[in-house]
KEKE-657194 format. One record per atom (N, C-alpha, C, O, CB): x, y, z. Coordinates in pm, whole numbers, plus 50000, padded with zeros to 5 digits. Glycine has a CB too. Example, Ala and Ser with C-alpha at 12.3 -4.5 7.8 and 13.67 -1.06 7.14 Angstrom:
REM KEKE-657194
513194943150780
512304955050780
513204967050780
514244966850846
511314955350905
512854977550708
513674989450714
512905000350787
513415011450804
514084994050572
END
This chain:
REM KEKE-657194
500494988250035
499544998249997
501445018849985
501575029949933
497584997750207
501945012650043
502575020850074
503535026949936
503765038649907
503175015550189
503905016649879
504335019549739
503085024749644
503245031849544
504985005949677
502285021649675
500885028549581
500625040549583
500155047949496
499555024349614
501215044049778
500845058149750
502035066849737
501915079149740
499955063649857
503265060649721
503815072749722
504225068149531
505385069849495
505255076149868
503665065149475
503235068449293
502075078949311
502195088749238
502475052049184
501215078949376
499905087449420
500865096249422
501205100749313
498855084949558
501415100049519
502745112449577
503095119149430
502565129749400
504605103249661
503895113249351
504605119049233
503945120149155
504325125449051
505555113849180
503035117049165
502045119849007
501405136349066
501445146248993
500215103248970
500825136749214
499985144349196
501215157849225
501045168149160
498585141149291
502415157149324
503415165749267
504045173249179
504345185149172
503835163649271
504225161349096
504455166448926
503165174648881
503375183948804
504615151548803
502015172748915
501195182348840
500685195348918
500015203948860
499995174748790
501085196449075
500875206849154
502185215049101
502175226949072
500745202949316
503175207349096
504235218349079
505055216849184
505865226149180
503715232749076
505255209949275
505735209449427
506765197349411
506795187549337
504385206149551
507525201949504
508565189449540
507855178149610
507045179949701
509815194249643
508175167849568
507785155349646
507405151649755
506495143549775
508405149649651
508385160149879
508365161350001
507585169850028
507925176050128
509365163150051
506485173749976
505735183550032
503885174749999
502685175250026
506195201349937
504525170349954
502895162449919
502255151650009
503225144150023
502945153949777
501355146650070
501455134550164
499675134050050
498935140649977
501645137050404
499905120150116
498275113550067
497105108350159
497515097950211
498485100649985
496065110550193
495165112050290
493715110250274
493125120950260
495355122950333
492895098750273
491365097250256
491325100550089
490155100350049
490345109250366
491955102550022
491855099549927
492295111249841
491935111249723
490765094349920
493115122349891
493665130149812
495205131349827
495755129249935
493025141649825
495685133749745
497525138049763
497255155849767
496725163549686
498885131449573
497655157149848
497705172649880
499365181749943
500055177650036
496435173750010
499605192949869
500755202449952
500605205550085
499705212850126
500905215849897
501265201350141
501105204350311
501835213350299
502915208350332
501535194150436
502025223950273
502185237350277
500375243850244
499815252750306
503535241650148
500105239750187
498905242950109
497745234150083
497545229949969
499285245949996
496925230950189
496225222450194
495145217250062
494735206950008
495745226050301
495005235850052
493935235649892
494545229149802
493735220849760
493615250249808
495435228249753
496365226249634
496175209749633
496975203549703
498135232749658
495385203649573
495025188249601
494725183449485
494535190649388
493865184949698
494625169049483
494775157849339
493555150749394
493715152049515
496475145649313
492555144549378
491985137649426
492325120549345
493025118949245
490675144749428
491725111549411
492355101049388
491545096949205
492155090149122
492065089349539
490525101449187
490145099849053
490735110948967
491005108948848
488665099349044
490865118449005
492215129848921
493695121348849
494225122048738
493075142649077
494055112548991
495125106149013
495305094548908
496405090748867
495075101949147
494005089048868
494105075548799
493955076848664
494355069948570
493125065748844
492875093448675
492875094048553
494535101248453
494845102548335
491495102248543
495125103848572
496925109848529
496995100348431
496855099448309
498485108348660
497375091048558
497805078648508
497465065148440
497985054048437
498125076248576
496375070848388
495615055748315
495065066848142
494775059848045
493485046548464
494995079248128
494695086848037
495535095147992
496115094847884
493825091948060
495655106148114
496475119648058
497975117448087
498435124148179
495975134848139
498845108648019
499545102648047
501025111548025
502105109048077
499215091147987
500705121647938
501335134647896
501425137948005
502525143248003
500745144447807
500955139148135
501485145948261
502035140048345
502065145948453
500725151448328
502665127448340
502975117448438
504245124648483
504215136248443
503135101448381
505435121848558
506555124248572
507345115848463
506975105948400
506845122548704
509015125648459
509555118348336
510225105348393
511025103648484
510665127848249
509385093748275
510595076748282
509655075948391
510115068148473
512875075548326
508085082448444
507005068848510
506285062648429
505305068748388
505905072348609
506535047948378
505065044048370
503635046548357
503225053548449
504965041048427
502545042448256
501625045448275
501095033648371
501585023048411
501105048948161
500095038948387
499555025948552
499515030548659
500115041248678
500535013148606
498775023948771
499175024648914
499805014248923
500525016949018
498185025649017
500145001048883
500434990148970
501704993449002
502335003448966
500284976348917
502234980349102
503524983649221
503334963149265
502504954849299
502855001149414
504434964349240
504794950849279
506014953849350
506864962749343
504974940149160
505744940549441
507004934049567
507374923849622
506674923549724
506974937249669
508144913449623
508774904249644
508604900849791
508304911049851
509984906549598
508664891749859
508404894249998
509574880149994
509454869749929
506484893650075
510314882950054
511914876150104
511684865650164
510884867950255
512874884250206
512014854150159
511694843250303
512704847950407
513764854150400
512044824150274
512154844150480
512204844450589
513834842350648
513724831350702
511204835550622
514924845550662
515984833950709
517024831250572
518194827750587
515024817550756
516354833750427
516404831750370
517804840950289
518554834550215
515274830150362
518014853650308
519274864950302
520444862050324
521404866950265
519224875050385
520504852850420
521764849950538
522054836950605
522014832750721
521544858450659
522504829750427
522854817650460
524584808550468
525424808050378
522014812650370
524654804250565
523534794350660
524124806350751
524934815450733
523764773150709
523054800050893
522244811050972
523684808351115
524554799651118
519964805451018
523454817651200
524564821051260
525174800551323
526164794351286
524034836051405
524254796951406
524464783251420
524784770351310
524714758351339
523434780751477
525234777651146
525364768551126
524484761551043
524804751350982
525564765551211
522924768951037
522254759150916
521754766150797
521944776950740
520974750850968
521024755650784
520404761350601
518934760350628
518534751850707
520874748450431
518334766150585
516734763550572
516514776550497
516354787750545
515734761950730
516524772150335
515964780250266
514184785450239
513724793350156
516534775850174
513424776550354
512154776750312
511464773250423
510654764050413
511884768950201
511714782150593
511044775550694
509534775650694
508944771150792
511474780750810
508904780050598
507734777550610
506974765050609
505744765650611
507394783450542
507624752750607
506994745450569
505974735450684
506054735850807
507894740350491
505184727950615
503654723850670
504404712750738
505594710550760
502184719050547
502854704150774
502714691250870
502204689050816
501514696350745
502384688450990
502284669750821
501284659850787
501374646950887
501914646050998
501514655450633
500504635350794
500904626450850
500264614250745
501024618950660
500554627551000
499854607650701
499234597350631
499614583650697
500674577450708
499624597950483
497954580950749
497654571250793
496844558850758
496204556250860
497404575050860
496594550750674
495964537050614
495874528050632
496784522750695
496124533250544
494534518450582
494004505050603
494374496050468
493524495250380
492334506050632
495314491150459
494924486750300
495224472050327
496164466750387
495974494450155
493604464450235
493754451650167
494644446250076
495264456050034
492884450050117
495054436450021
495524428949938
494904415449899
494884406249981
496604427949975
494394414049771
493694401849710
494984393349738
495934398349678
493104402949534
495264384349797
496324371349778
495864363949636
496574354149619
496174358649924
495184365249561
495174359249446
495634368249354
496704365349299
493994354349415
494824382949310
494884388849180
496294396249246
497064400849161
493364399249117
496834398149444
497644413249404
497204424349391
497964433549359
498204414249298
496134425949408
495284439949406
495274447549499
494604442149587
494024439149392
495804461649549
495954466749685
494584477249645
494324483649543
497724474349734
493664475349818
492634486549785
492604491249923
492894486150031
491074482049716
492014505749876
492394513950031
491044510950094
490014507950034
492774533950028
491214512350220
489774506450281
489884520750368
488814525650404
489704487650384
490884526250396
490604541150512
492174547550478
493364544250477
490334536150743
491204559950450
492584569850464
492834581350563
492464590150484
492764576850341
492894582550582
493534593950706
494364604350695
495504599950679
494274588350800
494344612850696
495244630050666
494804633450813
493664635050858
494444644850508
496234634350886
496594651550940
497304659250906
498404656850855
496994654151044
496694673550932
497644685950821
497814697150886
497034702850962
496884691550673
498524699250864
499424715350971
499274725250865
500274723550795
501644714651023
498554734850813
499934742350738
499504756550789
499124766250723
500104741150535
499664755150925
499614773450993
498194775050983
497394765750970
500524788550886
497894788350990
496494801450910
496004792050810
496684790050709
497164819750806
495034786850826
494584784950657
493544798150626
492804802850713
493554767350623
493634803050495
493104811850449
491684809050388
490544813750386
493964816550374
492284800250346
491184796450223
491014782850255
491894776350198
491694798450052
489924772650352
489934766750412
489034754650255
489074742750286
489464773050563
488514756650144
488574754550069
489074753249945
488234749949861
488244755750088
490434755149896
490984753249869
492394746449874
493014741149782
490644758149856
492764748050020
493634740350051
492964726750095
493704716950087
494434746750143
491664724850141
491044710050077
491124707749925
490994695649904
489414708750108
491254712649845
491034713049749
492364707149635
492464699849536
490554725549752
493214715349722
495134709849712
495434699249792
496574694749783
496374721449772
494894695649845
495164687049928
494964672049893
495654662249921
494524690650028
493804673449820
492974663249776
493464654449656
493644642249643
491754669249745
493634667049558
494344665949456
495304656149476
495364644249445
494824677249422
496414667849565
497544656349559
497734641549640
498694633949649
498684663149596
496664641149682
496534629349761
495984618949646
496254607049662
495484631649898
495184622949526
494844612749437
496184609049309
496354597949258
493354618549369
497054622249278
497884626949239
498964611549298
499014601149232
497954643249290
499754613649435
500214604149518
499624590149489
500164584849392
499954608349651
498854584149536
498264575349479
498804564749309
499314553849280
497124583649475
498254577449238
498534572449129
500014571349081
500494562949005
497834578749052
500624581849144
502524578449140
502964564549242
504114560449222
503604595449228
502014555949367
501784547349394
502064534549314
502994526549307
500904550149420
500354536749233
499884522749193
499554525349063
499044515049020
498664516149276
499574532748988
499404536348904
500084543548734
499854539348621
498954539448969
500514549448757
500944562848654
502754555848673
503424554648775
500484585448745
503124552048515
504424549748488
504844555448335
504064555948240
504644534648506
506114559048334
506514561148166
507624550248183
508774548848224
507184579348099
506634543948130
506824527448032
507804528147918
507064528647819
505274522047943
509394528447864
509564528747762
509834510747722
509884502647814
510584539947744
509984506447585
510344495747554
511924493247511
512694502747522
509464492947465
512434479647460
514024483247463
514614494647382
515684499847414
514794471347416
513714499747244
514514509747166
514404520147199
514904528747127
514364510747048
513674524347324
513954539747430
512084550047363
511764561847377
516364553347343
511534541347314
510464545947224
509424544047393
509214534847472
510054533647042
509014558147383
507584559547502
506784553147429
506554556947314
506814575347551
506134540647491
505434535147523
503944537647567
503024531947508
506024531647574
503664547747694
502424551147725
502244568547698
502344578147775
502184545947881
501904567247539
501884577447560
500394581847526
500254591047445
502944582847503
499074574747590
498204587047603
497154577447689
497764567447726
497584595547439
496004577247726
495694582147869
494924565247849
494304562047950
494574600747909
494904555947750
494594546447746
495894536247804
495784525447863
494054545747623
496484539747784
498654531747836
498714538147975
498514529948065
500684541247707
498944551048016
499204559548130
497904559548212
496924566248179
499664574248088
497984550848333
496884548448370
496694561248530
497234560648640
496854530348390
495904569348483
495704574648592
494404571748780
493424564248784
495534585248509
494624575548833
493504571748953
491614580548933
491424591848978
494454579349131
490934575648889
489854584248979
489174580449023
489424569249068
489204591948949
487874585649048
487184585249157
486714568049231
486094564949333
485974594249111
487084563749170
487064554949163
488014540049275
487784529549333
487174558149048
489184550249241
490604545249274
490974552849454
491654550049553
491874552349123
490054563149410
490744574349536
489324573549598
488174576549565
491454593949483
490144566649735
488664566949857
488484577149942
489204587049956
488624555649969
487184573750015
487174586550096
488314593850170
489274586150176
486364584350188
488634607250236
489914611150328
489324615450410
488464624150394
491014620350291
489654610050526
489714618350614
490484627550684
491584623350721
489474614350660
490164639850714
491454651150697
491144657650862
490304666250888
491194666150529
491734653350926
492154657551074
492954670951086
494144671151117
493084646051139
492334679951064
493154696151061
493244700951243
492484698351336
491844711350945
494304707351239
495174714751274
496394728151223
497214728551131
495494706651306
496014738951340
496534751151288
497864756851377
497824757451500
495314761751286
498694759751321
499934761051410
500674772651325
501684769751260
500914745451429
500214784151326
500814798051252
501934798851306
502234798451425
500074812151270
502824800551174
504214801551146
504354817951206
503644827451171
504634798450966
505364818351297
505804829351295
507014839451240
507774847651291
505724828851375
506794834451118
507594837751025
506254845250881
506844847050774
508664821550990
505144847850878
504384849350815
503514860050861
503004861950972
504004839350794
503434868050726
502264874350758
500924872550844
500374878950934
501974875550669
500684861650778
499144855750848
499494844350973
498784843651074
498054845950706
500284838450958
500904829451009
500684813350906
500634801650943
500344830051162
500644817150820
500194802550673
501754803250644
502624811950647
498784807950473
501654786750608
502724782950522
502324771950443
501174768850474
503924779850594
502664766650378
502834760250229
501644748850305
501364745850421
504844753250158
501264745750193
499984735950152
500034728350033
499844716150038
498734743450135
500244733549935
500404728049797
500364715049791
499474708749733
501544731649737
501814707649878
502034699249830
501824683649970
502054671549964
503394704149757
501474689550039
501044679450145
500574669250124
501024660750201
500304682550218
499224662349994
498864660550010
499884649449893
499584637749918
497884667050049
500644650049809
501444645949758
502294638349788
502424626549758
501734651749728
503134647249871
504814642649915
504574629249976
505294619849943
505724653750045
503134627050102
503254623050185
502654602450129
502964591050164
502514634450291
501524610250007
500674598349963
501554579049904
501444567249940
499814607249813
502264586049812
503394577149781
504194570449905
504234558149903
504384585449698
504434572949946
505314564850040
504424558150181
504784549150257
506604575950093
503054566750183
502344553850257
501544547550207
500824541550287
501724555550360
501324546250101
500974533050026
502064525350000
502124516950089
500314534949899
503034523849917
504354517849995
504204511650092
503954499550099
505234525750041
504364520550191
504834513550336
503754507750417
504084501050514
505524523950435
502384509550387
501004500650367
500514487250306
499534480850343
500324507150307
501404484050200
501974474050108
502704467750159
502284457150206
502544477450007
503674470150169
505104466250239
504434458450364
504454446250380
506244481550291
504014465050423
503114454050571
502334447050551
502094439350644
502304459350679
501714446050455
500774438250435
501214425950386
500684416250439
499934443650364
502314423050271
503404415150317
504324411550284
504864407050183
503284408050341
504574414850423
506094411750509
506134397450542
507064389850520
506274420350666
504644393750617
504384378650629
504984369750536
505524358950561
503044375950619
504854374950437
505524365450294
506644366650264
507254361550170
505034367550163
507054374850357
508874378450323
509474388650228
510674391150215
509584366150258
508204395550149
508614403150047
508794415650100
508524419450214
507774402949939
509324422649997
509444435749970
509714445449864
510614443949781
510024437650025
508654459049867
508354459549740
509184479449768
508844487449855
506264454749690
510414481649644
511014490949671
511244498449540
512254504349502
512074487149744
510144496949482
509644503749358
508554506049345
507684502049422
509834498749258
508354513649238
506944523149207
507074525949064
508104529549006
506824539049296
505804523649008
504514524149050
504334504949101
504694495249034
503394531348901
503684505149235
503234487449239
502244482249151
501034483949161
502584482849377
502944474649050
501914469848929
501204458249050
501804450649125
502864461148747
499444460849030
498794442249044
499444435848985
500094430249074
497384436848990
499774432348897
500404419248786
501974419048901
501704412249000
500804426248543
503064423248905
503874423448956
503534418349065
504274408649083
504364432548949
502434420149195
502294423749311
502294408349290
503254400649302
501234434249375
500794405049251
500254389649206
501734381549192
502234376449292
499234389649029
502194380949098
503624371949131
503944371649231
503644362349305
504774374749081
504474379149259
505514383849423
505134375949537
505904371949625
505264401349492
503604373649529
502794365849624
502474352549599
502344345349698
501664371549645
502264346049455
502634339449437
503984327049457
504104315649501
502314344249392
504694336049403
505964329949402
506394327549535
507074317349549
506934337849332
506144335149650
506454334449821
505634322849828
506324313549870
505924348749938
504094318249799
503544307849844
503614297249741
502754288449742
502284310849887
504524297249654
505324284849624
504184282949530
503584272249544
505754272349749
503754291149437
502364288949349
503304286549198
504454290749216
500994306249348
503184283249115
503704282248941
503084297048928
502004300548975
502814266948809
504104306048844
504134314148814
504294314048650
505474315548620
504844318648894
503284312448514
503374311148381
503754322548341
502844330748345
502294307048319
504864327148298
504634342348231
505984342348154
506684332548126
504454357448354
506214355848127
507424353147991
508874351948079
509014353948200
507564369847852
509964347747972
511214341848074
511854357248140
512454357548248
512714331147962
511694365848081
511974380848182
511074384148311
511214389048423
511674394948086
510134378748234
508974383248388
509574368648528
509464370248650
506324378848317
509994359448479
509884346848530
511284349548638
511364347548759
509934333448399
512484355548525
513394361248630
513414371748679
514434374648741
514364361248608
512524379648672
512464390148783
511974381148938
512444381349052
511164403548728
510784373448873
509884363649062
510684357949064
510664354449182
508334352449093
512014350548995
513124343449095
513774351149151
514734347449219
514084335049045
513404364849139
515084372349219
513984376749326
514434375649440
516384389749115
512604381749320
512014381249418
512034367649568
512284367249689
510954383149346
511634359749474
511544345549531
512704344049644
512564339649758
511754333849405
513984349149578
515004348649612
514894355349744
514764351449860
515804352849520
514974362849706
515324374549821
514604371549941
515124371050052
514884390049777
512894368949904
512534363050042
512834352850124
512774352250247
511624361050045
513334340850004
513804331350116
515184334950206
515444330050316
514054317550044
515914343450141
516914352150211
516574359550313
517584363150375
517434360450136
515404364150367
514544370250405
514214360550503
514044366150612
513664374750313
514114353350506
513474341450608
514464336950679
514704339050798
512784328450542
515084330250598
516454325050638
517494335750790
518604331950826
517364325950462
END
């Protein structure tokens, strides 16, 4: 606001023919403090700025727009006195907790319940924050279970459309229970923190952890994403000693996991 006032004062001083130091802006008028009757109203200043641009001070661009970049707190002097480096101290906090069931024959994970605890400081617009959080969770579930940039042996991308590049729909994304908590940041104007990435960053790890927890009794460890239903089903079948008739490459893949499972059991 002060930057806009400075623009008003500069325009008024030039049009009144007085030094800018003598001009004050108050109650919608810019006036000469030595002669308060000499003034320009807000409407007159806007007209000069946008239409009568020949009356603007030399070198001033038309219009009344100003910009300001708020530096990140503690970002100007790194490292800090105690040797720490934190470029973004206004991060949010979250936890993801879910109940996942896996079909033992198909290897298909199903999210039965999803709970998110979220703290992004002061929530300025609850609907926007919820929308970003839910969209992030859906995107994270996709990264964990469906989405993959797949290439053939010649390096050609084979997932070139949404028939091949799978995305989660409303059917795959379960209802999410959100536990809201607000701890205002002492480093921002309103106490707000970042919230746009809160859903996405935690969801893939939570899904992978839940799947690993479910198949741990079989000695299976899943350490790559996405967790494909076919591959997970083969891993479960191999761990249970069932025959898995697949291609040679897939047999080698399953064999590797079954050997790892046996080593784990030993």
